[in-house]
C-alpha positions, 0 to 999 in steps of 0.5 A: 500499499502507498503509506506518505507522509504529507506535513504541513509546515507552518511554523517553526515548530514543526520543523520537528515534525518533518523529521520525525516522518522522514526517520519514521518513512526511513526506517519504513524503507528498511534504509540504514541508521547512517542514510536515515539520518541522511534522511533527516538532515534533507527533511530538516532542510527543506522544512526549514527553508520553507519557515525563512524564505516562503511562509510555508509550507509543507512537505510530502514523505513517499516512499518508492522504488528504483526502476529500474532495480532487481532487488527492488529496493525502496527509495523515501522520495521528499519534496516540498513545495510552497506557494512562494516568492519563489529564488530568482537565481536558482543557480546561487542559491544551491553555492553554499554559503549562499544566503537571503536569510542571516544562515549558515547557508549551506542547506539546499547544496548538503541536499544536493550532497548527500541525496542521492537524487535533487531537483529543484525547481523556482519561479517568483512569484509562485512557488519553488519545489525542491525534490530529494532521495534518500536511497540504501547507499550513500551517492557514489558517482553522482553523474554515473550513467543513467538507464536507457530509456524513459524516466519516471517520477510522480508525487502521493497526496492523500485525503485529509493527510491519513495514511494511507493513499489509495492511489499508486503508482509504479514504472516496470520495464522489460526489453524494450519495454517501458511501462506506467502505471497508474491504480486509484482504488475505489473510492479511500482510506486502506481497502483503496490503497488495497486495491492500487497496490495489488495492482502495483503488484501484479503488474509485475507479473507481465511487464512484458506483455501488451497494455491490454493484457495487463490490464485483463490480468489486472482485472483478475487479479483485482477481483477479490478488492474493491477495484481502481481505476487503472490506466498503463502507457508504454513506449516501445524504444524499438518502434518509437511508439507509446502504446496507452490504455486506460479503464475508469476516470484516470487521465493521462495527457501527452505533449510530443513536439511541444502540443499537448494531446489528451488520451481517453481511457474507458467507462470501468473498474479493473476487477469489477467491469474491464470491457470486453473489449480493450481500447489501445490508443498509438502515439508517436514517442522521441526523447522530447515527449511527456504523459503526464498519468493522473487520479480524478482527485486533480482537477480536472481543469488543469493547465498542463506546463510549457515551462522549458526549465521544469519540462528538463526536470527530475519527473517528480517534479514535474508531478509535483509542480502540476500537483501543487498549481493546480490546487491552491488552500482555496480548493481542498483536495476533495480525494487521493491524487496522484500524478506520475510522469514519464519523459523523454529517453535521453538522458534520464538524470536529473540535473543534480543526481539520476532520474529513476 
């Protein structure tokens, strides 16, 4: 199930809450004591920045699997989001000694050095998103050659800051086939999380199959659950094509050659009411392509991003900016919300680490 820590940071007293949540996440991920301490340090720096520079925000902590990965080790992903004044000069802010708040100015630099992946996007007047992932081992070679093929990332927010989200996402690979899945268990709470978690587990058994077959297999696997809306998007590098199939209320948009296009899902419930015939949509895929999958917790009229700097960020940062900009304090989340992004096929590397 998708364990999530969603911690609001509206004053300095909440910095400790973020640190404790990061330590708990590290323990759940099976990190050793030194990496748990690293997660706590990075979480503290990110939360402190929210108080000092953004007049508050919140920190989301998700457990994510590194992909592709044979050992399926879980990493701790920390994301700080705010609607604050933004950072006018990101490059300067990343340098040790730079500060605008009479501090040591080592926060972001520390995060970048100690996290396995770190990326940040900021726009003056709109806010900042900072992302760090902490693996089991410290970063040995930050600029190592990344895995071939598209890179993926996502963010998951539970309704009412619950412990578990009824949404889940994952990415699997088999040869030239790279598949992104997003599942939205019916309703919310533990039973919804059980359904989406079952979809994630079942997908691993059919990573080499096309999307229509995947959904039929998931339909059988989810019969013991309450069911879920599910979308699968598979990039075939050999043919340069994206194959998309969705059942239920899961949204998808594809960006190719600078143009966004909606991908359509069929009515139904995976595990209960799967259509007799699954429709598969096929589109060209190239290095600059970007796919966004999202559950129906995201407002229906969200605006796809066209910021060139953002589109070059780690997919988890792209997903977080989409999530942040689609909502506001005046429009609270009314359901579990998950956004997952599949990007390009080129470097697969974030600006300050390696992509998933």
